[in-house]
C-alpha positions in Angstrom: -4.1 -57.7 30.0 -5.7 -58.4 26.6 -8.4 -56.2 25.0 -11.3 -58.5 26.1 -10.2 -58.4 29.7 -9.8 -54.6 29.6 -13.4 -54.3 28.2 -14.7 -56.6 31.0 -12.9 -54.4 33.5 -14.6 -51.3 32.1 -18.0 -53.1 32.2 -17.4 -53.9 35.9 -16.4 -50.3 36.6 -19.6 -49.2 34.8 -21.7 -51.5 36.9 -19.9 -50.4 40.1 -20.5 -46.7 39.2 -24.2 -47.4 39.4 -24.1 -49.8 42.3 -22.1 -47.2 44.4 -23.9 -44.1 43.0 -20.5 -42.8 41.9 -20.9 -39.9 39.4 -17.1 -39.5 39.0 -16.7 -43.2 38.1 -19.5 -42.8 35.4 -17.4 -40.0 33.9 -14.3 -42.2 34.0 -15.8 -45.0 32.0 -18.0 -43.0 29.5 -16.7 -40.9 26.7 -17.5 -37.2 27.4 -19.9 -37.1 24.3 -21.5 -40.5 24.9 -25.3 -40.9 24.7 -27.4 -43.1 27.0 -30.6 -43.9 25.2 -33.6 -46.2 25.6 -37.3 -46.4 26.2 -38.9 -46.0 29.6 -42.7 -46.8 29.5 -42.7 -46.3 25.7 -41.1 -42.8 26.0 -37.7 -42.3 24.4 -35.2 -41.2 27.1 -31.9 -39.6 26.1 -29.1 -38.5 28.3 -25.5 -37.3 27.8 -22.6 -38.4 30.0 -23.0 -35.5 32.5 -26.8 -36.0 32.8 -26.3 -39.8 33.4 -23.6 -39.1 35.9 -25.8 -36.7 37.8 -28.7 -39.3 37.7 -26.4 -42.1 39.0 -24.9 -39.8 41.7 -28.4 -38.8 43.0 -29.4 -42.3 43.9 -29.1 -42.2 47.7 -28.8 -44.4 49.5 -26.8 -46.2 46.9 -27.7 -49.8 46.0 -24.4 -50.7 47.8 -25.5 -48.9 50.9 -28.9 -50.8 50.8 -27.0 -54.1 50.2 -29.0 -54.7 47.0 -27.9 -57.9 45.3 -25.2 -57.4 42.6 -26.6 -58.6 39.3 -24.3 -58.3 36.3 -24.0 -60.7 33.4 -21.8 -60.1 30.4 -23.6 -61.9 27.5 -21.2 -61.1 24.7 -18.2 -59.0 23.6 -17.3 -58.5 20.0 -14.1 -56.6 19.1 -13.4 -55.0 15.7 -10.0 -53.2 15.7 -10.3 -50.2 18.1 -14.1 -50.6 18.4 -16.2 -53.1 20.3 -19.7 -53.8 21.4 -20.9 -55.7 24.5 -24.3 -57.0 25.5 -24.8 -56.8 29.2 -27.7 -57.7 31.6 -27.7 -55.8 34.9 -30.0 -54.7 37.7 -30.2 -51.2 38.9 -32.7 -49.9 41.4 -34.8 -53.1 41.1 -35.0 -52.8 37.3 -33.4 -55.4 35.0 -31.7 -53.8 31.9 -30.3 -55.3 28.8 -27.6 -52.9 27.7 -25.8 -52.6 24.4 -22.6 -50.8 25.1 -20.3 -49.6 22.3 -16.7 -49.0 23.1 -13.7 -47.1 21.7 -10.1 -47.8 22.4 -8.3 -44.6 23.1 -4.6 -45.2 23.6 -4.7 -48.4 25.7 -8.0 -47.8 27.4 -11.5 -48.9 26.4 -14.3 -46.5 27.2 -18.0 -46.6 26.6 -19.0 -44.4 23.7 -22.7 -45.1 23.7 -25.3 -47.1 25.8 -28.6 -48.3 24.4 -30.8 -49.8 27.1 -33.8 -52.0 27.1 -35.9 -52.6 30.3 -36.6 -56.3 30.7 -38.6 -55.9 33.9 
């Protein structure tokens, strides 16, 4: 599998972690020191990996259990050596996000190092 396919796989695992409200999967795809940052109603929100995993895990019933539609669109992936950035549109809990995900390649695995999110609607 090439690097782009591995990044796409990580993006899909990221989306599935939220869709299934799976805190363990969040911790698998995010670097332990990652930051999740964006604006919610003009207020800057910042979380670390553990806080984001807890937030995701608390969403019960999960979007999967509610049969919410799966909305994930990978808009772009740019790779520079052992770093990469992807622009992703996804829906979580009825909110559409435009996420900028930065990645690090550690050994042969690509993990999310930071997430910047923008709420589209």
